[in-house]
C-alpha positions as a Markdown table, in Angstrom:
| # | Residue | x | y | z |
|---|---|---|---|---|
| 1 | Unk | 0.3 | 0.1 | -0.1 |
| 2 | Unk | 1.5 | 3.3 | -1.0 |
| 3 | Unk | -1.1 | 5.5 | 1.3 |
| 4 | Unk | 1.0 | 8.3 | 3.0 |
| 5 | Unk | -1.7 | 10.3 | 5.1 |
| 6 | Unk | -4.6 | 8.8 | 6.7 |
| 7 | Unk | -7.5 | 9.9 | 8.6 |
| 8 | Unk | -9.9 | 8.0 | 10.5 |
| 9 | Unk | -13.1 | 9.1 | 12.0 |
| 10 | Unk | -16.6 | 8.3 | 12.7 |
| 11 | Unk | -15.5 | 4.6 | 11.3 |
| 12 | Unk | -17.0 | 1.3 | 11.9 |
| 13 | Unk | -15.0 | -0.8 | 15.0 |
| 14 | Unk | -14.4 | -3.8 | 12.1 |
| 15 | Unk | -13.2 | -1.4 | 9.5 |
| 16 | Unk | -9.5 | -3.3 | 8.5 |
| 17 | Unk | -7.3 | -1.0 | 5.9 |
| 18 | Unk | -5.0 | -3.5 | 5.3 |
| 19 | Unk | -4.5 | -7.1 | 6.8 |
| 20 | Unk | -0.8 | -7.4 | 7.0 |
| 21 | Unk | 2.4 | -5.7 | 5.7 |
| 22 | Unk | 6.2 | -6.7 | 5.7 |
| 23 | Unk | 8.5 | -4.7 | 8.2 |
| 24 | Unk | 10.0 | -1.5 | 6.9 |
| 25 | Unk | 7.7 | -1.2 | 3.9 |
| 26 | Unk | 4.7 | 1.1 | 5.5 |
| 27 | Unk | 4.7 | 4.7 | 3.3 |
| 28 | Unk | 2.4 | 6.0 | 5.9 |
| 29 | Unk | 3.3 | 9.1 | 7.4 |
| 30 | Unk | 0.7 | 10.9 | 8.9 |
| 31 | Unk | -2.2 | 9.6 | 10.7 |
| 32 | Unk | -5.1 | 11.6 | 12.1 |
| 33 | Unk | -8.3 | 10.0 | 14.2 |
| 34 | Unk | -10.8 | 10.1 | 17.0 |
| 35 | Unk | -10.5 | 6.6 | 17.9 |
| 36 | Unk | -7.1 | 5.1 | 18.9 |
| 37 | Unk | -8.8 | 1.5 | 19.1 |
| 38 | Unk | -10.4 | 1.8 | 15.7 |
| 39 | Unk | -7.3 | 2.9 | 14.3 |
| 40 | Unk | -5.0 | 0.2 | 16.0 |
| 41 | Unk | -7.8 | -2.3 | 14.8 |
| 42 | Unk | -7.8 | -1.2 | 11.1 |
| 43 | Unk | -3.9 | -1.2 | 10.7 |
| 44 | Unk | -1.1 | -3.8 | 11.2 |
| 45 | Unk | 1.1 | -2.7 | 13.9 |
| 46 | Unk | 4.0 | -2.4 | 11.1 |
| 47 | Unk | 2.0 | 0.3 | 9.4 |
| 48 | Unk | 3.1 | 2.9 | 12.4 |
| 49 | Unk | 6.9 | 2.1 | 11.4 |
| 50 | Unk | 7.7 | 5.1 | 9.6 |
| 51 | Unk | 5.0 | 7.3 | 10.8 |
| 52 | Unk | 6.0 | 11.3 | 11.6 |
| 53 | Unk | 3.0 | 12.6 | 12.6 |
| 54 | Unk | -0.1 | 11.8 | 14.4 |
| 55 | Unk | -3.3 | 13.7 | 15.7 |
| 56 | Unk | -5.3 | 12.0 | 18.3 |
| 57 | Unk | -8.3 | 14.5 | 18.6 |
| 58 | Unk | -12.1 | 14.2 | 20.5 |
| 59 | Unk | -11.2 | 10.4 | 21.3 |
| 60 | Unk | -13.9 | 10.0 | 23.9 |
| 61 | Unk | -12.7 | 6.5 | 25.1 |
| 62 | Unk | -9.0 | 7.0 | 25.5 |
| 63 | Unk | -7.9 | 6.9 | 28.9 |
| 64 | Unk | -4.4 | 5.6 | 29.1 |
| 65 | Unk | -1.6 | 6.2 | 26.3 |
| 66 | Unk | -0.1 | 2.8 | 27.5 |
| 67 | Unk | -3.2 | 0.8 | 26.1 |
| 68 | Unk | -1.6 | 1.6 | 22.7 |
| 69 | Unk | 1.7 | 1.1 | 23.9 |
| 70 | Unk | 2.8 | -1.4 | 20.8 |
| 71 | Unk | 2.0 | 1.7 | 18.5 |
| 72 | Unk | 3.9 | 4.3 | 20.2 |
| 73 | Unk | 7.0 | 1.6 | 20.2 |
| 74 | Unk | 6.6 | 0.8 | 16.5 |
| 75 | Unk | 7.0 | 4.5 | 15.6 |
| 76 | Unk | 9.4 | 5.6 | 18.2 |
| 77 | Unk | 12.5 | 6.5 | 16.1 |
| 78 | Unk | 10.4 | 8.3 | 13.5 |
| 79 | Unk | 7.5 | 10.1 | 15.2 |
| 80 | Unk | 8.0 | 13.8 | 15.2 |
| 81 | Unk | 5.0 | 15.3 | 15.8 |
| 82 | Unk | 2.4 | 14.2 | 18.4 |
| 83 | Unk | -1.0 | 16.2 | 19.2 |
| 84 | Unk | -3.3 | 15.1 | 21.5 |
| 85 | Unk | -6.3 | 17.3 | 21.6 |
| 86 | Unk | -9.8 | 17.3 | 23.7 |
| 87 | Unk | -9.5 | 13.4 | 24.9 |
| 88 | Unk | -11.6 | 13.8 | 28.1 |
| 89 | Unk | -11.2 | 10.7 | 29.6 |
| 90 | Unk | -7.0 | 10.9 | 29.5 |
| 91 | Unk | -5.9 | 9.9 | 32.7 |
| 92 | Unk | -1.8 | 9.4 | 31.7 |
| 93 | Unk | 0.3 | 9.6 | 28.8 |
| 94 | Unk | 3.0 | 7.3 | 30.4 |
| 95 | Unk | 3.3 | 4.0 | 28.7 |
| 96 | Unk | 3.8 | 6.2 | 25.4 |
| 97 | Unk | 5.5 | 9.1 | 25.5 |
| 98 | Unk | 8.7 | 7.8 | 27.0 |
| 99 | Unk | 9.1 | 5.8 | 24.1 |
| 100 | Unk | 9.0 | 8.4 | 21.3 |
| 101 | Unk | 12.5 | 9.7 | 21.1 |
| 102 | Unk | 12.6 | 11.3 | 17.9 |
| 103 | Unk | 9.6 | 13.5 | 19.1 |
| 104 | Unk | 10.1 | 17.6 | 18.1 |
| 105 | Unk | 6.8 | 18.7 | 18.7 |
| 106 | Unk | 3.8 | 18.0 | 21.2 |
| 107 | Unk | 0.9 | 19.5 | 21.9 |
| 108 | Unk | -1.8 | 18.2 | 25.0 |
| 109 | Unk | -4.7 | 19.9 | 25.1 |
| 110 | Unk | -5.9 | 19.7 | 28.0 |
| 111 | Unk | -3.2 | 18.4 | 30.0 |
| 112 | Unk | -4.6 | 15.2 | 32.2 |
| 113 | Unk | -5.4 | 16.3 | 35.6 |
| 114 | Unk | -2.3 | 16.9 | 38.2 |
| 115 | Unk | -3.3 | 13.8 | 40.3 |
| 116 | Unk | -3.8 | 11.5 | 37.5 |
| 117 | Unk | -0.9 | 12.6 | 35.1 |
| 118 | Unk | 1.4 | 11.7 | 37.7 |
| 119 | Unk | 0.3 | 8.0 | 38.2 |
| 120 | Unk | 2.9 | 5.7 | 37.5 |
| 121 | Unk | 5.5 | 8.3 | 36.9 |
| 122 | Unk | 8.7 | 7.6 | 38.6 |
| 123 | Unk | 10.8 | 10.2 | 40.4 |
| 124 | Unk | 13.4 | 10.5 | 37.7 |
| 125 | Unk | 10.8 | 12.4 | 35.3 |
| 126 | Unk | 9.2 | 9.5 | 33.3 |
| 127 | Unk | 8.0 | 9.9 | 30.7 |
| 128 | Unk | 9.6 | 13.4 | 30.1 |
| 129 | Unk | 13.1 | 12.3 | 30.4 |
| 130 | Unk | 13.7 | 10.7 | 26.9 |
| 131 | Unk | 12.4 | 13.4 | 25.1 |
| 132 | Unk | 15.8 | 14.6 | 24.1 |
| 133 | Unk | 14.6 | 15.9 | 20.7 |
| 134 | Unk | 11.9 | 18.1 | 21.6 |
| 135 | Unk | 11.8 | 21.4 | 20.8 |
| 136 | Unk | 8.2 | 22.4 | 20.7 |
| 137 | Unk | 6.2 | 21.8 | 23.7 |
| 138 | Unk | 2.3 | 23.4 | 23.8 |
| 139 | Unk | 0.1 | 22.3 | 27.1 |
| 140 | Unk | -3.2 | 23.7 | 27.6 |
| 141 | Unk | -3.4 | 24.0 | 31.6 |
| 142 | Unk | -6.8 | 23.9 | 33.3 |
| 143 | Unk | -7.5 | 27.0 | 35.5 |
| 144 | Unk | -5.7 | 27.0 | 39.0 |
| 145 | Unk | -2.9 | 24.6 | 37.6 |
| 146 | Unk | 0.6 | 25.3 | 38.0 |
| 147 | Unk | 2.8 | 24.7 | 35.1 |
| 148 | Unk | 5.4 | 23.2 | 37.0 |
| 149 | Unk | 3.6 | 20.0 | 38.0 |
| 150 | Unk | 5.4 | 18.2 | 34.8 |
| 151 | Unk | 8.6 | 19.2 | 35.9 |
| 152 | Unk | 8.6 | 18.8 | 39.7 |
| 153 | Unk | 12.1 | 17.4 | 40.1 |
| 154 | Unk | 15.3 | 19.3 | 39.1 |
| 155 | Unk | 16.3 | 18.5 | 35.3 |
| 156 | Unk | 13.3 | 16.4 | 34.4 |
| 157 | Unk | 12.4 | 18.9 | 31.6 |
| 158 | Unk | 13.2 | 17.2 | 28.5 |
| 159 | Unk | 16.8 | 18.2 | 27.4 |
| 160 | Unk | 15.9 | 19.6 | 24.2 |
| 161 | Unk | 13.9 | 22.1 | 25.9 |
| 162 | Unk | 16.2 | 22.9 | 28.9 |
| 163 | Unk | 18.9 | 23.9 | 26.2 |
| 164 | Unk | 16.4 | 26.4 | 24.5 |
| 165 | Unk | 15.5 | 27.8 | 28.0 |
| 166 | Unk | 19.1 | 28.5 | 29.0 |
């Protein structure tokens, strides 16, 4: 298949775009979805290998990125842009972000609540510590939320951002 850009929204849960693909042969570069579970069911895991950009918007069932850890591991060295917007049940970004070592741009709108966002996050700054390539971070914070909740410990800000702020 030579599909490079894919947008899946309001689709049937049984949709299958392709059954299988040889490792390294995916041409898919950008993907947009309103349902990560349907996206994952529609494509074989190998389809995510060369992915550069992902937009998850208005997914009303997404609670944790760890539910799709295999997808994030698969595109860990290629995904450069990730936007997660208006996913009302999202509680945790762990199990996803820490694999994205090539990520340059991250948008979270809104940020999961403070008490839940830290669930499973170690004191060393996971999931942020592995985002060495991150150059752009956009976060919508709910009212009365400190911007420092994500970086409570010294040195946990992504290295790429620390260098730009220094």
